C-alpha positions in Angstrom: 0.0 0.0 0.0 1.4 3.4 -0.9 2.3 6.2 1.5 -1.0 7.9 1.8 -1.2 11.5 2.9 -3.4 12.3 5.9 -6.1 13.8 3.6 -6.1 10.5 1.6 -6.5 8.4 4.8 -9.2 10.7 6.1 -11.3 10.6 2.9 -10.6 6.9 2.4 -11.8 5.9 5.8 -14.8 8.1 5.6 -15.7 6.4 2.3 -15.1 3.0 3.8 -17.7 3.6 6.6 -20.1 5.6 4.6 -20.4 3.4 1.5 -18.5 0.1 2.1 -19.4 -0.9 5.6 -21.6 -3.8 4.6 -18.8 -5.3 2.5 -16.4 -4.7 5.4 -18.6 -6.5 7.9 -19.2 -9.4 5.6 -15.8 -10.8 6.5 -14.4 -11.8 9.8 -11.3 -9.8 9.1 -13.4 -6.7 8.5 -15.4 -7.3 11.7 -12.2 -7.7 13.6 -10.5 -4.5 12.4 -13.6 -2.3 12.2 -13.3 -0.9 15.7 -9.6 -0.1 15.2 -10.2 1.6 11.8 -13.0 3.7 13.4 -10.6 4.8 16.1 -8.2 6.0 13.4 -10.9 7.9 11.6 -12.0 9.5 14.9 -8.4 10.6 15.5 -8.1 12.1 12.0 -11.4 13.9 12.4 -10.1 15.4 15.7 -7.2 17.1 13.9 -7.3 20.7 12.7 -8.3 20.9 9.0 -5.0 22.6 8.2 -3.1 19.6 9.6 -5.2 17.0 7.9 -4.7 18.8 4.6 -0.9 18.5 4.9 1.4 21.4 5.7 -0.8 24.0 7.3 -2.2 26.4 4.7 0.3 25.2 2.1 -2.2 25.4 -0.8 -3.5 28.8 0.2 0.0 30.1 0.6 1.0 28.8 -2.8 -2.1 30.3 -4.5 -1.6 33.7 -2.8 2.1 33.8 -3.6 1.3 33.1 -7.3 -1.2 36.0 -7.2 1.3 38.3 -5.4 4.1 37.5 -7.8 1.9 37.9 -10.9 0.8 41.3 -9.8 4.4 42.3 -9.0 5.3 41.3 -12.6 2.6 43.5 -13.9 4.1 46.5 -12.1 7.6 45.7 -13.1 6.9 45.1 -16.8 4.5 48.0 -17.1 7.2 50.4 -15.9 9.8 48.5 -18.1 7.7 49.3 -21.2 7.7 53.0 -20.3 11.4 53.0 -19.6 12.2 51.3 -22.9 9.8 53.5 -25.0 11.9 56.0 -27.0 9.0 58.3 -27.4 8.1 58.4 -23.7 8.6 61.8 -22.0 11.3 62.4 -19.4 8.5 62.9 -16.8 6.9 59.6 -17.7 10.2 57.7 -17.4 11.1 59.4 -14.2 7.7 58.5 -12.7 7.9 54.9 -14.0 11.4 54.5 -12.4 10.1 55.9 -9.1 7.1 53.5 -9.1 9.4 50.5 -9.8 11.9 51.5 -7.2 9.1 51.8 -4.6 7.2 48.6 -5.3 9.3 46.1 -7.3 12.9 47.4 -7.6 14.2 44.0 -8.8 12.2 41.2 -10.4 14.1 38.6 -8.4 12.4 40.0 -5.3 9.3 38.0 -6.3 11.2 34.8 -5.8 11.9 35.5 -2.1 10.4 33.7 0.8 6.8 34.2 1.8 7.8 35.9 5.0 10.1 38.4 3.2 7.4 39.2 0.7 4.8 39.7 3.5 7.2 42.0 5.4 7.8 44.2 2.3 4.1 44.5 1.7 3.5 45.8 5.2 6.4 48.2 4.9 5.3 49.6 1.5 1.6 49.9 2.1 1.9 53.7 3.0 3.3 54.3 -0.5 -0.2 53.8 -1.9 -1.2 57.1 -0.4 1.9 59.1 -1.3 2.2 57.8 -4.8 -1.4 57.4 -5.8 -1.3 60.1 -8.4 1.7 58.6 -10.2 0.3 55.1 -10.0 -3.0 56.2 -11.6 -1.1 57.7 -14.5 -0.2 54.3 -15.8 -3.1 52.4 -17.4 -3.3 48.6 -17.6 -5.8 46.2 -19.3 -9.3 46.0 -18.0 -9.7 49.7 -17.3 -7.4 49.6 -14.4 -4.3 51.5 -13.5 -1.1 50.6 -11.6 -2.8 52.0 -8.5 -5.3 49.1 -8.6 -2.5 46.6 -9.4 -0.3 47.9 -6.6 -3.2 47.8 -4.1 -3.9 44.2 -4.9 -0.2 43.4 -4.9 0.2 44.7 -1.4 -3.0 43.1 -0.2 -1.7 39.7 -1.4 1.5 40.3 0.5 -0.5 41.1 3.7 -2.6 37.9 3.1 0.7 35.9 3.1 1.4 37.4 6.5 -2.1 36.3 7.7 -1.7 32.8 6.4 1.8 32.4 7.9 0.4 33.6 11.3 -2.4 31.1 11.1 0.2 28.4 10.3 2.0 29.3 13.5 -1.2 28.6 15.5 -0.8 24.9 14.8 1.1 23.4 17.8 4.4 22.0 16.8 4.1 19.2 19.3 1.1 17.9 17.4 3.3 17.0 14.4 4.8 14.0 16.1 1.5 12.6 17.1 0.1 13.1 13.6 2.9 11.1 12.2 2.2 8.3 14.6 -1.5 8.3 13.8 -0.8 8.2 10.1 1.6 5.3 10.5 -0.9 3.4 12.7 -3.7 3.9 10.3 -1.7 2.7 7.3 -0.5 -0.4 9.3 -4.1 -1.3 10.2 -5.2 -1.0 6.6 -2.4 -3.2 5.5 -3.1 -5.9 8.0 -6.8 -5.8 7.4 -6.4 -6.1 3.6 -3.9 -8.9 3.9 -6.1 -11.0 6.2 -9.2 -10.2 4.1 -7.5 -11.5 1.0 -6.5 -14.7 2.7 -10.0 -15.1 4.0 -11.6 -14.7 0.6 -9.2 -17.3 -0.8 -10.3 -20.0 1.8 -14.0 -19.0 2.1 -16.0 -19.9 -1.0 -19.1 -18.1 0.3 -17.4 -14.7 0.2 -17.6 -12.9 -3.2 -14.3 -13.0 -5.1 -14.4 -9.2 -5.5 -14.8 -8.5 -1.7 -11.3 -7.0 -1.4 -11.9 -4.6 -4.3 -15.3 -3.6 -2.9 -13.9 -2.8 0.5 -10.7 -1.0 -0.6 -12.0 0.5 -3.8 -11.4 4.1 -2.8 -7.8 3.3 -1.7 -7.2 1.5 -5.0 -8.3 4.6 -6.9 -5.8 6.7 -4.8 -3.0 4.2 -5.5 -3.8 4.3 -9.2 -3.6 8.1 -9.1 -0.2 8.0 -7.3 1.1 5.5 -9.9 -0.2 7.7 -12.7 1.5 10.8 -11.3 4.8 8.8 -10.9 4.6 7.5 -14.4 4.0 10.9 -15.9 7.0 12.2 -14.1 9.1 9.3 -15.2 8.1 9.8 -18.9 9.4 13.3 -19.0 13.0 12.4 -18.4 12.8 9.8 -21.1 11.7 12.5 -23.7 15.2 13.9 -23.9 16.3 10.5 -25.2 14.0 11.0 -28.2 16.4 13.3 -29.9 18.8 10.4 -29.8 16.6 8.5 -32.2 19.1 7.1 -34.6 16.5 6.6 -37.2 16.7 10.2 -38.3 20.5 10.3 -38.4 20.2 7.1 -40.4 18.4 8.9 -43.2 21.3 11.3 -44.0 23.4 8.2 -44.2 22.2 7.8 -47.8 25.5 7.7 -49.5 23.8 7.6 -52.9 23.6 11.4 -53.1 27.2 12.0 -52.1 28.1 9.5 -54.7 26.5 11.6 -57.4 29.1 14.4 -57.0 31.2 12.2 -59.2 31.0 15.4 -61.3 34.6 16.6 -60.9 33.7 20.3 -61.2 31.6 20.3 -58.1 33.9 18.1 -56.1 36.8 20.3 -56.6 34.8 23.3 -55.4 33.2 21.9 -52.3 35.8 19.5 -51.3 38.8 21.6 -52.2 40.1 21.6 -48.6 39.8 17.9 -48.2 42.5 16.9 -50.7 44.9 19.3 -49.2 44.4 17.5 -45.9 
């Protein structure tokens, strides 16, 4: 059985008791492990949602960082366009440079850690007031101006701060207990499945597909993991495609080089070869 994440275990056990309980209880193995599996589900449901979902707020942080960085790029490249425009006035270029220096001085800043980006957003928020007129002088698509973009940019940075703070609210001591719970749940599922498989083999009255009916959801999760692993594995093999010798073999048609038996052409193109 693969290494399920907490969210997978939670959903899988819920599915087991919501939809597959009858199939589970049909076997002695299922009856034996039912109480233990229920305890694991109870333990998972007692965890904070952020913990069950993996690293607390990881998805929200990633999504908000993508938004933050995208808005920052709009600011940077909008000012870049003005700075590169040979027909832009000196005033426009000066204003564009001031906006860039104030909000996104260097594009690589957008690759910094969440905490660093959040701190900058809090520090730069007062600039929205002092530079509002300049920001509004640069239009962007959708009827907006750089003032709208800069406002959303800093708000996204502040949201990173909020999410990081919420992550800090999850007790660190809980992590060790979570790991133990996950390990115990996976172990129980492994034992239950193994004993159920043996029971089906020696009990003709049990349907042959009992194992699949009980662990159907977990089988889907395993297939998804295998599919993701396979897709990752196929990408490294793609670079080997250029090494397909079939294409180089085509140029190896010596019939055409043999045609230059016309001495005039041979002396022109291969003039350096005879000297060698």
